[in-house]
N, C-alpha and C positions, 0 to 999 in steps of 0.2 A: 033212447029212441029219438028224442028231440035233438040231441047233439049230432046224431047221425044224419038227420034230415037237414040240419043247419049246415053241416059240412058239405053235403051234396049241393045245396043251393049256393053256397059260397064258391065252390069250385066252378059251377056253371057260370056264375057271374064274373069270375076271374078269367074265363076262357078268352074273351076278346083282347085281354092284355098280353096274351102269349104271342111270342114271335117265333118264326120258324128257326131262328138261330139261337134260341134260348139255351139249349143244351150246351152249346159251345161257350156262350156267355157265362153260364154258371160254372163250367169247368175252368174258364179263365179266372173267375173270381176265386175259386178254390186254390188255384195255382198261386195267385197273388198272396193269399193268406199264408200258404206254405212257405213261399219264398221270403215273405216278410219275417216269419219266425226264424227260418233256417239261416238267412244271411245275418240277422241280428245275433244269433247263437254263434255263428262263425266269425264274428268280429268285423264285419264289412263296413261298419260305421255308416250305413245308409240312412240312419235316422228313420224318419217317417216316409221315406220315398215310396215304398210299395203300398203303404196305407193311403198315401195321397193319390197314387194311380187308381186305387180302388174307389176313392171318393170321386175322382173324375169319371170313372166308369159308371158309378151310380148316378152322377149328375146327368150324364148323357143318356143312360138307358133306364133309369129308375123313374119311369113316367107315372107310377102309382105307388102307394104305400106298400102294396103287396109285392110289386116287382123289386122295390128297394129292400124289403125284408128278405126276399129270396136271394138276392145278390149278397146281402150282408151275411146271411146264414151260410152261404157257400164259402165266403172269405173266412169266416170264423171256424168253419169245419176244417178247412185246410190248415189254419193256424193251430187249432187245438189238436188235430190229429198228429201233427209232427211234434208238437210240444210234449205229447205223451210218448212218442217214439224216441226222440233224441233229447238228452239232457246235457250233452257235450258235443262239440263240433268234431266229427269223425270223418274219415275218408268217404264213408257211405253217405253222410250228410252232404258233403261237397258234391258227390256224384248226383245226389237227388237235386241239388240246386241247379246243376248244369242241365240235367234232363228237364226240369221244370222250365227253365229259361228257354230252352229250345222248343219245348211244346207250346209255351206261351207265345213265342214268335209265330209259330205255325198257326195257332188259333187266331191270333190278331190279324195275320195276313188274310186268312180265309174270311174273317168277319169283315174286313175292309172291302173285300170283293162282294160279299153277300148283302151288306147294308147299303141301301141307296143313299 
């Protein structure tokens, strides 16, 4: 019962840190994680490029420890999800990369318009 009450209080305290565009930001974080894994798997030699983009996103939008944790969790979810799905670069993995890159561009453009 104590943890239930603590969780509710924590959520209420975190509410002011929420932004109207957070769903898109979290999806973009997840895409960055998936692309980081898949492009590495497919030998693109990007190094830490996608992880660095995530770090930049967290620096720009991670105004609190909770926000940073949520963004990081989404990135890691994308990375882990695809690391469980693909152990080798396949045509399907290449297709997923292309779809994620296109979706990432769309989300980024919509965020640029939404964030003052």
